C-alpha positions in Angstrom: -0.2 19.1 -10.0 -1.2 21.7 -6.9 -4.9 21.7 -7.9 -5.0 17.8 -7.6 -3.0 17.7 -4.5 -5.9 20.3 -3.0 -8.2 18.1 -4.5 -7.4 14.9 -2.3 -6.8 16.9 0.3 -10.2 18.2 0.4 -11.2 14.3 0.2 -9.4 13.6 3.0 -10.8 16.2 5.1 -14.3 14.9 4.1 -13.5 11.4 5.2 -12.5 12.4 9.0 -14.6 11.1 11.6 -16.2 14.1 13.5 -14.3 16.0 16.6 -15.9 14.0 19.2 -14.6 10.5 17.6 -10.9 12.2 16.9 -10.7 13.0 20.5 -11.4 9.3 21.8 -8.1 7.9 20.4 -6.5 6.2 17.1 -8.4 5.9 14.0 -8.1 4.6 10.4 -8.0 7.1 7.6 -8.6 5.7 4.1 -6.9 7.5 1.4 -8.3 5.3 -1.3 -10.2 7.2 -4.3 -10.1 4.8 -7.5 -12.3 2.2 -7.7 -11.0 -1.4 -8.3 -11.7 -4.6 -7.5 -9.9 -4.9 -4.0 -11.1 -5.5 -0.4 -8.2 -6.9 1.7 -9.5 -4.1 4.1 -12.7 -5.5 5.0 -11.7 -8.9 5.0 -8.9 -8.5 7.7 -11.1 -6.0 9.9 -11.4 -8.1 13.0 -13.8 -5.2 14.2 -16.0 -5.2 11.6 -15.3 -1.5 11.2 -15.0 -1.7 7.2 -18.6 -1.8 6.0 -19.7 -4.4 3.7 -19.1 -3.8 0.1 -22.2 -4.3 -2.3 -19.9 -4.8 -5.2 -16.0 -5.4 -4.9 -15.2 -2.3 -6.8 -16.7 0.0 -4.3 -14.3 2.1 -2.0 -14.1 1.2 1.3 -16.0 3.0 4.0 -14.7 3.0 7.7 -17.7 2.5 10.8 -15.8 4.6 13.3 -18.0 3.5 15.9 -16.2 0.2 15.5 -12.7 1.1 14.5 -10.2 0.9 17.2 -7.2 2.4 15.3 -5.4 -1.0 15.9 -3.9 -0.8 12.0 -4.2 -4.5 11.4 -5.7 -3.2 7.9 -2.5 -1.5 7.0 -0.8 -4.5 6.6 -3.0 -5.7 3.8 -3.9 -3.0 1.6 -2.0 -3.8 -1.7 -2.2 0.3 -2.3 -0.5 1.5 1.0 -3.6 3.9 1.1 -4.7 3.9 4.9 -3.2 5.4 7.8 -4.1 5.5 11.3 -4.0 8.9 13.2 -3.9 9.5 16.8 -4.7 13.3 17.9 -4.5 12.6 21.3 -0.9 12.3 21.7 -0.3 15.9 22.8 -1.8 19.1 22.5 0.4 20.0 19.4 1.6 16.9 18.3 -0.2 13.6 16.9 1.1 10.4 15.8 0.6 9.0 12.3 1.2 5.4 11.4 2.5 5.1 7.6 3.0 1.8 5.9 6.6 1.7 4.8 8.0 -0.9 2.2 11.7 0.7 1.5 15.0 -0.3 2.8 16.6 0.2 4.8 14.0 0.9 7.9 14.4 3.8 10.2 15.1 3.1 13.8 13.0 4.6 16.6 14.3 8.1 17.7 15.6 8.8 14.1 14.8 12.3 13.3 13.5 12.0 9.4 11.7 14.1 6.7 7.9 14.1 6.2 6.8 14.4 2.9 3.4 14.7 1.1 1.5 12.7 -1.3 3.7 14.4 -4.0 7.0 13.7 -2.3 7.9 17.2 -1.3 9.2 18.0 2.2 6.8 19.2 4.7 8.8 19.0 8.0 10.7 17.3 10.2 9.3 14.3 11.9 10.4 11.9 14.7 10.1 8.1 14.4 8.1 6.8 17.6 7.9 2.9 16.4 8.6 0.6 13.6 6.7 -2.7 13.1 7.1 -5.3 10.6 4.3 -7.8 9.5 5.5 -11.3 8.3 4.0 -10.2 5.2 7.4 -8.0 4.8 5.0 -4.8 5.1 6.3 -2.5 7.7 4.6 0.4 9.5 6.2 3.5 11.0 4.7 5.6 13.5 6.1 9.2 13.3 5.5 12.2 15.5 3.8 15.1 13.5 2.9 18.9 14.1 -0.7 18.6 14.3 -0.7 21.5 12.0 0.6 19.3 9.3 -1.4 16.3 10.0 -3.1 16.1 6.5 -0.1 17.0 4.7 2.6 14.4 5.8 2.0 11.3 4.2 5.5 9.6 3.8 9.1 9.9 4.9 12.5 10.1 3.5 15.6 8.8 5.1 18.1 11.4 4.1 21.4 10.3 5.8 20.3 7.1 7.0 21.3 5.2 4.3 25.0 6.3 4.8 24.4 5.5 8.5 23.7 2.2 7.6 26.7 1.9 5.0 25.0 1.0 1.9 23.3 2.0 -1.1 21.1 0.2 -4.0 24.0 0.5 -6.2 26.7 -0.7 -4.3 24.8 -3.9 -2.3 22.3 -6.4 -3.8 20.9 -7.0 -0.2 19.1 -3.3 -0.5 16.4 -4.7 -2.5 16.0 -8.1 -0.6 12.9 -7.0 1.0 11.5 -5.5 -2.0 8.1 -7.0 -3.4 7.0 -7.4 -7.0 3.5 -8.4 -6.5 2.0 -7.1 -3.2 -1.3 -9.2 -3.6 0.9 -12.6 -3.7 3.8 -11.5 -1.9 6.2 -12.4 -4.8 9.9 -11.3 -4.3 12.5 -10.2 -7.1 14.3 -13.1 -6.1 11.2 -15.4 -6.5 10.8 -13.8 -9.8 14.4 -14.1 -11.3 14.3 -17.5 -10.1 11.3 -18.4 -12.6 13.2 -16.2 -15.5 16.6 -18.2 -14.7 14.3 -21.4 -15.6 14.2 -19.5 -19.1 10.3 -19.1 -18.3 10.0 -16.0 -20.3 6.2 -15.4 -20.8 4.0 -13.4 -18.7 1.8 -16.7 -18.6 4.3 -18.9 -17.7 5.0 -16.5 -14.8 1.9 -16.2 -13.7 1.3 -20.0 -13.6 4.6 -20.6 -11.5 3.9 -17.8 -8.9 0.1 -16.6 -9.1 1.5 -13.1 -9.9 -1.2 -10.8 -11.1 -3.8 -13.2 -9.8 -4.5 -10.9 -6.7 -7.5 -8.3 -6.0 -5.8 -5.8 -8.1 -5.4 -8.1 -11.2 -1.7 -7.1 -11.7 -2.2 -3.2 -11.8 1.1 -2.9 -10.4 3.2 -6.0 -10.7 2.7 -6.8 -14.6 4.6 -3.5 -15.6 7.4 -4.8 -13.3 7.3 -8.4 -14.4 7.5 -7.1 -18.1 10.4 -4.8 -17.1 12.1 -7.7 -16.1 11.3 -10.1 -18.9 12.2 -7.4 -21.2 16.1 -7.5 -19.2 16.4 -10.9 -19.1 15.3 -11.8 -22.8 17.0 -9.0 -24.6 13.5 -7.9 -26.0 11.8 -4.7 -25.7 8.6 -4.4 -23.6 6.8 -3.7 -26.6 7.6 -6.9 -28.0 6.7 -8.9 -24.9 2.8 -10.4 -25.2 0.7 -9.1 -22.2 -1.9 -11.2 -20.3 -5.1 -12.2 -22.1 -8.2 -11.5 -19.7 -11.4 -13.8 -19.8 -14.7 -12.9 -18.8 -15.2 -12.2 -15.9 -12.6 -9.4 -16.0 -13.8 -8.2 -12.4 -14.5 -11.1 -9.6 -18.1 -11.6 -9.1 -19.7 -13.3 -6.1 -21.6 -16.2 -6.4 -24.8 -14.5 -4.9 -25.0 -12.0 -7.7 -26.3 -14.7 -10.0 -28.9 -15.9 -7.7 -31.3 -13.4 -9.3 -30.8 -14.0 -12.7 -33.4 -16.5 -14.8 -32.4 -19.6 -16.3 -32.4 -19.1 -20.1 
């Protein structure tokens, strides 16, 4: 695990813009290292800062001459793989915007624990801002010592749950803002409503909610849905029929067919 974390850290270092750009203000940093059919970052950038992809499976590349660090792309990344860093905050500290989809949300002024990509505590950080998008993804801005800039990629809210007066097992509303399918913004409540109608197959749920029909093609939501079907039906997950994929498995632009000769 340690070797893998160091490998990822080096890949992040390689993605950083040059020093001159870093001194100009905030910039987006994409920690996206797996090729999957996904491009919401490209389609939601109003400044054209994500370079056009020749293939929807291409990894995103940022044009830092165009990137303003606005963070709009963060709210639409199903993998929560985008961060915005502002190294101009002070001589010793920087601001890092992180996507956050847990409850409860921290509040401005809270001191929380900054964690690395494996969830290990790195240092104490202070919350500078919390913004929630209509799609229920929140972005938390934290103040981080510059020497930990490449390590801190999340936060834990030890003590804040107690301050807010509830825990998951004590109050069902703890999970009210959770998302089952990030691509289609499907909540556990919406899924449960379909299950309550005795629609207990993945196909029925897909047809009624569009679950697994987004850019990631169900890589995150299908296991979660199967778990809920199993709990509702009393079957094991191995007994539940999974999705049948028809070609093309990956989305293909119509323009890709333009050069094909007719048979």
